C-alpha positions in Angstrom: -30.1 -2.8 1.8 -29.3 -5.9 -0.5 -26.3 -6.8 1.4 -24.9 -10.5 2.0 -21.6 -9.7 4.0 -19.5 -6.7 5.1 -17.2 -6.6 2.2 -17.1 -3.8 -0.2 -18.6 -5.9 -2.9 -20.9 -7.8 -0.6 -24.0 -6.1 -1.7 -26.1 -5.6 -4.8 -25.2 -2.1 -5.5 -21.4 -2.7 -5.7 -21.7 -5.7 -7.7 -24.0 -4.1 -10.2 -21.4 -1.1 -10.4 -18.6 -3.3 -10.7 -20.4 -5.2 -13.5 -21.0 -1.8 -15.4 -17.5 -1.0 -14.8 -16.0 -4.1 -16.3 -18.6 -4.3 -19.3 -18.1 -0.6 -20.0 -14.4 -0.8 -19.8 -14.3 2.8 -18.9 -11.8 3.9 -16.2 -13.5 7.2 -16.0 -16.3 5.6 -14.0 -13.9 5.0 -11.1 -13.0 8.8 -10.9 -16.6 9.7 -11.2 -17.6 7.5 -8.5 -14.8 8.7 -6.1 -15.6 12.4 -7.1 -19.3 12.1 -6.1 -18.3 11.2 -2.7 -15.5 13.7 -2.3 -16.2 16.6 -4.6 -18.3 19.8 -3.9 -21.3 17.5 -3.3 -19.2 15.9 -0.7 -20.4 18.5 1.8 -23.8 17.2 1.6 -25.4 14.0 3.0 -23.7 11.0 1.4 -26.5 8.7 0.1 -26.2 5.0 0.3 -25.5 4.2 -3.6 -22.7 7.0 -3.6 -21.1 5.6 -0.7 -21.3 2.1 -2.0 -19.9 3.0 -5.3 -17.2 5.2 -3.7 -16.1 2.1 -1.7 -16.1 0.0 -4.7 -14.1 2.5 -6.8 -11.6 2.8 -3.9 -11.2 -1.1 -3.8 -10.5 -0.8 -7.7 -7.9 1.9 -7.1 -6.1 -0.4 -4.4 -6.1 -3.3 -7.0 -4.7 -1.2 -9.7 -2.1 0.0 -7.2 -0.9 -3.5 -6.4 -2.7 -3.9 -3.1 -6.1 -5.7 -3.8 -8.4 -7.2 -1.5 -8.8 -11.0 -1.3 -10.9 -12.2 -4.5 -14.3 -13.8 -4.1 -17.1 -14.7 -6.4 -18.4 -11.0 -6.0 -15.3 -9.0 -7.0 -13.1 -11.4 -9.1 -14.0 -9.8 -12.6 -13.5 -6.2 -11.2 -10.3 -7.1 -9.7 -9.0 -8.8 -12.7 -10.1 -5.7 -14.9 -8.3 -3.5 -12.3 -5.0 -5.2 -12.1 -4.2 -3.9 -15.8 -5.0 -0.4 -15.0 -1.8 1.1 -13.2 -2.7 4.6 -14.1 -5.7 4.3 -11.9 -3.1 4.2 -8.9 -2.7 7.9 -9.3 -6.4 8.3 -7.7 -5.0 6.8 -4.4 -5.4 10.2 -2.6 -8.8 10.6 -3.5 -9.7 7.1 -2.8 -8.5 7.6 0.7 -10.6 10.7 1.0 -13.6 8.8 -0.2 -13.2 6.0 2.2 -13.1 8.7 5.1 -16.2 10.3 3.7 -18.2 7.1 3.4 -17.4 6.2 7.1 -18.2 9.6 8.4 -21.3 10.6 10.4 -23.4 12.2 7.5 -22.9 9.1 5.4 -26.3 7.1 4.8 -24.2 3.8 4.6 -22.3 4.4 7.8 -25.9 5.0 9.4 -27.1 1.6 8.1 -24.1 -0.2 9.2 -24.3 1.4 12.8 -27.7 -0.4 13.1 -26.2 -3.9 12.0 -22.7 -5.4 12.3 -20.8 -2.3 12.3 -17.5 -3.8 13.6 -17.1 -5.8 10.7 -18.0 -3.2 8.2 -15.3 -0.9 9.8 -12.9 -3.7 9.8 -13.3 -3.9 6.0 -13.0 -0.1 5.7 -10.1 0.3 7.8 -8.4 -2.6 5.9 -8.9 -0.8 2.6 -7.8 2.5 4.0 -4.6 1.1 5.1 -4.0 -0.8 2.0 -4.5 2.7 0.1 -2.2 4.4 2.5 0.6 1.8 2.0 0.6 2.2 -1.6 0.5 6.0 -1.4 3.4 5.9 1.1 5.4 3.6 -1.2 4.6 5.5 -4.5 
């Protein structure tokens, strides 16, 4: 797991996915990442890469809805890209479900964090979920 911190974009897979998103300039990639975590395949064991991408997509939705995380070198371009995409805010309910799915027991990402600094990662995912919920309640 090429991870350097517990933030959503603090790993190789999320940073790579964010670069693809920004370079492709294709909003559908956000919906697709959320669907892979919550759709019909969501009943299956959630693999690491799908979980990472779902969390990154949820952060994009939060940013589009006006509740971004703090910018850093890993997420700055993606957050800037998301800030002009207000229609992605309509994905807030599915983004919340995706976050819940990624932290569930049958998620490889959750299992990996349980072996490490799970507290920091859960704090990050809880913060993301709360920012999404606050936007859903406001909207």
